[in-house]
C-alpha positions in Angstrom: 184.4 126.1 80.5 186.5 127.1 83.4 185.0 128.8 86.5 186.5 129.9 89.8 184.9 128.7 93.0 186.4 129.4 96.4 189.7 130.2 94.8 189.9 127.0 92.8 189.5 126.6 89.0 187.0 124.0 88.0 186.4 122.9 84.4 182.8 122.3 83.5 182.5 119.6 80.9 179.7 119.1 78.4 179.7 115.5 79.4 178.0 116.7 82.6 181.0 116.4 84.8 183.6 118.6 86.5 187.4 118.3 86.3 189.3 119.7 89.2 192.7 119.8 87.5 194.7 120.9 90.6 193.6 117.7 92.4 193.4 115.6 89.3 189.8 114.7 90.3 186.9 114.0 88.0 183.5 114.7 89.6 180.2 113.5 88.5 176.8 112.5 89.9 173.6 110.5 89.3 174.6 107.8 86.7 171.6 105.7 87.8 173.1 102.6 86.3 170.6 99.8 86.2 167.6 102.0 85.7 167.0 100.5 82.3 167.1 97.0 83.9 164.7 98.2 86.5 162.2 99.3 83.8 162.6 96.0 81.9 161.9 94.1 85.1 158.5 95.9 85.1 157.7 95.1 81.5 159.0 98.4 79.9 161.4 97.7 77.1 164.4 100.0 77.6 167.7 99.1 76.0 170.7 98.2 78.1 172.7 100.2 75.5 171.8 103.4 77.4 174.0 102.6 80.3 176.8 101.1 78.2 176.9 104.5 76.5 177.2 106.3 79.9 180.1 104.0 80.8 181.7 104.6 77.4 181.5 108.4 77.9 183.1 108.1 81.3 185.8 105.9 79.9 186.5 108.5 77.2 186.8 111.2 79.8 189.2 109.2 81.9 191.4 108.5 78.9 191.4 112.2 77.9 191.9 113.8 81.3 193.9 111.1 83.1 192.5 111.8 86.6 193.9 110.1 89.7 190.5 110.2 91.4 186.9 109.8 90.3 184.3 111.2 92.7 180.8 110.0 92.2 178.2 112.1 94.1 175.6 109.5 94.7 172.9 107.5 92.9 175.6 105.5 91.0 173.2 102.6 90.8 169.4 102.9 90.5 168.2 99.8 92.4 169.2 96.3 93.1 172.1 94.5 91.4 171.6 93.4 87.8 173.6 93.1 84.6 174.3 96.8 84.3 176.0 96.7 87.7 178.3 93.9 86.4 179.2 96.1 83.5 180.4 98.7 86.0 182.4 96.2 88.0 184.2 95.2 84.8 184.8 98.9 84.1 186.5 99.3 87.6 188.8 96.5 86.8 190.0 98.2 83.6 190.9 101.4 85.5 192.3 99.8 88.7 195.0 102.4 89.1 192.4 105.2 89.7 190.8 105.9 93.1 187.0 105.7 92.8 184.9 107.1 95.7 181.1 107.0 95.9 179.4 109.5 98.1 176.2 107.6 98.9 172.9 108.8 97.5 169.3 107.7 98.2 169.4 105.0 95.4 172.7 103.5 96.6 171.1 100.6 98.5 173.4 97.7 97.6 174.4 95.7 100.6 178.0 95.2 99.3 180.4 97.2 97.1 183.7 96.1 95.5 187.0 96.9 97.3 187.9 99.1 94.3 185.1 101.5 95.2 185.4 103.5 98.5 182.0 104.5 99.9 181.3 107.4 102.2 178.3 109.5 103.3 180.1 112.7 102.4 183.6 113.9 101.6 185.7 117.0 102.3 188.5 118.2 100.1 189.5 121.7 101.2 187.9 124.1 100.1 185.0 121.9 99.1 182.6 119.5 100.7 180.9 116.9 98.5 177.6 115.2 99.1 174.6 113.8 97.3 172.1 116.2 98.9 172.8 119.8 99.7 174.5 119.9 103.1 175.6 122.7 105.4 179.3 122.9 105.7 182.1 125.4 106.5 183.4 124.5 103.1 181.8 125.2 99.7 179.3 122.4 99.2 178.9 120.6 95.8 176.1 118.1 95.3 173.9 116.3 92.8 170.6 114.6 93.3 168.1 117.1 91.7 169.2 116.7 88.1 169.1 120.4 87.5 167.8 121.9 84.2 167.0 125.4 83.0 164.5 126.6 80.4 165.8 129.2 77.9 163.2 131.0 75.9 163.7 132.6 72.6 161.7 134.9 70.4 158.1 133.9 69.7 157.3 130.9 71.8 160.4 128.9 71.3 162.1 127.4 74.3 164.7 124.7 75.1 165.4 122.9 78.3 169.0 122.2 79.1 170.7 120.3 81.9 172.9 122.7 83.8 175.4 123.4 86.5 174.5 126.1 88.9 176.5 127.8 91.7 175.2 130.0 94.5 177.3 131.7 97.2 177.9 128.6 99.3 176.5 125.7 97.2 176.8 124.3 93.8 174.8 121.5 92.0 176.0 119.5 89.0 173.8 117.9 86.4 173.0 114.1 86.2 175.7 112.3 84.3 173.3 109.5 83.2 171.5 110.0 79.9 168.4 108.2 81.1 167.6 110.6 84.0 165.6 113.7 82.9 166.0 117.1 84.4 164.2 119.1 87.1 163.7 122.8 86.4 165.5 125.0 88.9 164.7 128.6 90.0 168.1 130.3 90.3 168.3 133.2 92.7 169.5 136.6 91.4 173.2 136.1 92.3 173.4 132.5 91.1 175.6 131.5 88.2 174.1 129.1 85.7 175.8 127.1 82.9 173.7 125.2 80.5 174.8 122.2 78.3 173.7 122.1 74.7 175.1 120.6 71.5 178.4 119.5 73.1 179.1 122.9 74.7 178.8 124.5 78.1 177.1 127.9 77.9 177.1 130.7 80.4 173.4 131.5 80.9 173.7 133.7 83.9 172.7 136.9 82.2 170.1 135.2 80.0 167.9 133.8 82.7 168.1 136.7 85.2 
């Protein structure tokens, strides 16, 4: 689904990412690679396949959209280095002609990152500022971190919780790209726009939830 923000057209993708075609930039947040390994370390059997699937989804997006840049809005990796991090390093080598930039999040605590991955606390690309947390800016701020989700209620007592994108006047939040992350229910204000993700589609829920 295409939306216009600050005069720019952004494509909201059901894979929980944004493609800014004018800048040939793919934007995503909160992969939390290594989270499964973190759970396994503490005796909880979670399959490594979860993160391999996330990487495969990202790979398919890159092959379909051919971005020149990939912008990761924080929490790329969940904790300390493990085998899932090595999988991502191999992924970077495959796409070595693409500029990857990580906007640091609270989980990005590795002491060293590969040369193929630029790391910065925030990034400005007129008319947007990109950060992990919501930040004040003279530009329109886009962030991640909270893994936004929205509850849609039907007739009877039926309801469904969807990951979502939401955009207010000066700030937008994108859903967590990682499948093993969960969602946090948001409370959109009256003038916010909300786009849910369900069954491989992006759905405009703005009128439904207000």
